[in-house]
C-alpha positions as CSV (number, residue, x, y, z in Angstrom):
1,M,103.8,126.4,79.4
2,S,102.6,122.9,78.3
3,H,99.2,121.5,79.2
4,E,99.7,117.8,78.7
5,M,97.2,115.4,80.1
6,S,98.2,112.3,82.0
7,P,97.5,108.9,80.4
8,R,94.8,108.3,83.0
9,S,93.0,111.6,82.2
10,T,93.2,110.8,78.5
11,A,91.7,107.3,79.1
12,V,88.9,108.6,81.2
13,L,88.0,111.3,78.7
14,T,88.2,108.8,75.8
15,F,85.9,106.4,77.8
16,L,83.4,109.2,78.5
17,G,83.4,110.3,74.9
18,G,82.8,106.8,73.7
19,A,80.0,106.3,76.2
20,A,78.4,109.6,75.1
21,I,78.6,108.7,71.4
22,G,77.2,105.2,72.1
23,A,74.3,106.6,74.2
24,I,73.5,109.2,71.5
25,L,73.5,106.5,68.8
26,V,71.2,104.2,70.9
27,A,68.9,107.2,71.5
28,L,68.7,108.1,67.9
29,T,68.2,104.6,66.5
30,T,65.6,103.5,69.0
31,P,62.1,104.1,67.7
32,K,60.6,106.8,69.9
33,R,58.4,109.9,69.5
34,G,60.3,113.2,69.1
35,S,59.4,114.4,72.5
36,E,60.6,111.2,74.1
37,L,63.9,111.4,72.2
38,C,64.4,115.0,73.3
39,D,63.7,114.0,76.9
40,D,66.2,111.2,76.6
41,L,68.9,113.4,75.1
42,R,68.3,116.1,77.8
43,S,68.6,113.5,80.5
44,L,71.8,112.2,78.9
45,G,73.2,115.7,78.8
46,R,72.5,116.2,82.5
47,R,74.2,112.8,83.4
48,L,77.2,113.6,81.4
49,R,77.4,117.1,82.9
50,G,77.2,115.6,86.4
51,K,80.0,113.1,85.6
52,A,82.2,115.8,84.1
53,S,81.6,118.0,87.1
54,A,82.6,115.1,89.5
55,L,85.8,114.5,87.5
56,L,86.6,118.2,87.6
57,D,86.1,118.3,91.4
58,E,88.3,115.3,91.8
59,A,91.0,116.9,89.6
60,E,90.8,120.1,91.6
61,D,91.1,118.2,94.9
62,T,94.1,116.3,93.6
63,W,95.8,119.4,92.4
64,D,95.3,121.1,95.7
65,D,96.7,118.1,97.6
66,L,99.8,118.0,95.3
67,K,100.3,121.8,95.6
68,D,100.1,121.6,99.4
69,E,102.6,118.7,99.5
70,A,105.0,120.6,97.2
71,V,104.8,123.8,99.3
72,D,105.4,121.8,102.5
73,E,108.5,120.1,100.9
74,V,109.9,123.4,99.7
75,K,109.4,125.0,103.1
76,S,111.1,122.0,104.8
77,A,114.1,122.0,102.5
78,S,114.4,125.8,102.9
79,R,114.4,125.5,106.7
80,K,117.1,122.8,106.5
81,V,119.3,124.9,104.2
82,R,118.9,128.0,106.4
83,S,119.7,126.0,109.5
84,K,122.8,124.5,107.9
85,A,123.9,128.0,106.6
86,R,123.5,129.4,110.1
87,E,125.5,126.5,111.5
88,M,128.3,127.0,109.0
89,A,128.4,130.8,109.5
90,S,128.5,130.3,113.3
91,G,131.4,128.0,112.9
92,R,133.3,130.5,110.8
93,E,132.7,133.2,113.4
94,D,134.1,131.0,116.1
95,G,137.3,130.6,114.1
96,R,136.5,127.0,113.3
97,R,136.1,125.7,109.8
98,S,132.9,123.8,109.6
99,G,130.6,122.5,106.9
100,S,131.9,120.3,104.2
101,D,130.0,119.6,101.0
102,E,128.7,116.3,102.5
103,E,127.2,118.2,105.4
104,L,125.4,120.7,103.2
105,S,124.1,118.0,100.9
106,G,122.7,116.1,103.9
107,A,120.6,119.1,104.8
108,V,118.5,118.8,101.7
Protein backbone atom coordinates (compact mmCIF):
# COMPACT_ATOMS: atom_id res chain seq x y z
CA MET A 1 0.00 0.00 0.00
CA SER A 2 1.47 3.32 -1.09
CA HIS A 3 1.27 6.45 1.03
CA GLU A 4 1.91 9.15 -1.54
CA MET A 5 1.15 12.76 -0.67
CA SER A 6 -0.65 15.04 -3.05
CA PRO A 7 1.29 17.94 -4.57
CA ARG A 8 -0.77 20.35 -2.44
CA SER A 9 0.13 18.53 0.78
CA THR A 10 3.79 18.50 -0.21
CA ALA A 11 3.69 22.24 -0.93
CA VAL A 12 2.00 23.01 2.39
CA LEU A 13 4.49 20.92 4.37
CA THR A 14 7.41 22.49 2.49
CA PHE A 15 6.08 25.96 3.26
CA LEU A 16 5.57 25.15 6.95
CA GLY A 17 9.04 23.62 7.15
CA GLY A 18 10.59 26.71 5.56
CA ALA A 19 8.64 29.01 7.85
CA ALA A 20 9.76 27.05 10.89
CA ILE A 21 13.41 27.12 9.83
CA GLY A 22 13.19 30.85 9.10
CA ALA A 23 11.58 31.57 12.47
CA ILE A 24 14.20 29.54 14.30
CA LEU A 25 17.02 31.33 12.49
CA VAL A 26 15.54 34.73 13.34
CA ALA A 27 15.07 33.68 16.95
CA LEU A 28 18.63 32.41 17.22
CA THR A 29 20.28 35.39 15.51
CA THR A 30 18.34 38.11 17.33
CA PRO A 31 20.26 39.33 20.38
CA LYS A 32 18.18 38.26 23.39
CA ARG A 33 18.68 36.86 26.82
CA GLY A 34 18.55 33.08 27.12
CA SER A 35 15.20 33.11 28.93
CA GLU A 36 13.65 35.33 26.21
CA LEU A 37 14.98 33.02 23.51
CA CYS A 38 13.55 29.98 25.28
CA ASP A 39 10.17 31.70 25.59
CA ASP A 40 10.23 32.62 21.89
CA LEU A 41 11.09 29.08 20.85
CA ARG A 42 8.41 27.66 23.13
CA SER A 43 5.86 30.05 21.62
CA LEU A 44 6.96 29.14 18.11
CA GLY A 45 6.56 25.45 18.95
CA ARG A 46 3.02 26.04 20.19
CA ARG A 47 2.07 27.98 17.05
CA LEU A 48 3.51 25.32 14.77
CA ARG A 49 1.75 22.59 16.73
CA GLY A 50 -1.54 24.49 16.37
CA LYS A 51 -1.08 24.92 12.62
CA ALA A 52 -0.17 21.26 12.17
CA SER A 53 -3.20 20.24 14.22
CA ALA A 54 -5.47 22.42 12.09
CA LEU A 55 -4.05 20.88 8.91
CA LEU A 56 -4.55 17.40 10.31
CA ASP A 57 -8.16 18.19 11.22
CA GLU A 58 -8.79 19.53 7.72
CA ALA A 59 -7.22 16.42 6.17
CA GLU A 60 -9.36 14.14 8.34
CA ASP A 61 -12.52 16.05 7.37
CA THR A 62 -11.62 15.83 3.69
CA TRP A 63 -10.89 12.11 4.01
CA ASP A 64 -14.24 11.51 5.73
CA ASP A 65 -16.09 13.45 3.02
CA LEU A 66 -14.36 11.53 0.23
CA LYS A 67 -14.98 8.22 1.96
CA ASP A 68 -18.68 9.02 2.40
CA GLU A 69 -19.00 10.03 -1.26
CA ALA A 70 -17.30 6.81 -2.39
CA VAL A 71 -19.57 4.67 -0.21
CA ASP A 72 -22.66 6.47 -1.57
CA GLU A 73 -21.50 5.95 -5.18
CA VAL A 74 -20.82 2.26 -4.62
CA LYS A 75 -24.21 1.76 -2.95
CA SER A 76 -25.97 3.57 -5.80
CA ALA A 77 -24.19 1.52 -8.47
CA SER A 78 -24.94 -1.67 -6.54
CA ARG A 79 -28.65 -0.82 -6.38
CA LYS A 80 -28.72 -0.15 -10.14
CA VAL A 81 -26.98 -3.43 -10.93
CA ARG A 82 -29.29 -5.43 -8.64
CA SER A 83 -32.34 -3.76 -10.13
CA LYS A 84 -31.18 -4.50 -13.68
CA ALA A 85 -30.32 -8.09 -12.74
CA ARG A 86 -33.81 -8.58 -11.26
CA GLU A 87 -35.35 -7.06 -14.35
CA MET A 88 -33.36 -9.38 -16.61
CA ALA A 89 -34.15 -12.44 -14.47
CA SER A 90 -37.83 -11.51 -14.45
CA GLY A 91 -37.82 -11.24 -18.25
CA ARG A 92 -36.31 -14.71 -18.59
CA GLU A 93 -38.87 -16.19 -16.24
CA ASP A 94 -41.65 -14.73 -18.37
CA GLY A 95 -40.18 -16.41 -21.42
CA ARG A 96 -39.00 -13.15 -22.91
CA ARG A 97 -35.46 -12.45 -23.68
CA SER A 98 -34.54 -9.14 -22.12
CA GLY A 99 -31.41 -7.23 -21.27
CA SER A 100 -28.81 -6.56 -23.89
CA ASP A 101 -25.30 -5.48 -23.03
CA GLU A 102 -26.28 -1.84 -23.68
CA GLU A 103 -29.08 -2.05 -21.11
CA LEU A 104 -26.77 -3.47 -18.47
CA SER A 105 -24.04 -0.91 -19.11
CA GLY A 106 -26.62 1.87 -18.79
CA ALA A 107 -27.36 0.72 -15.24
CA VAL A 108 -23.90 1.60 -13.98
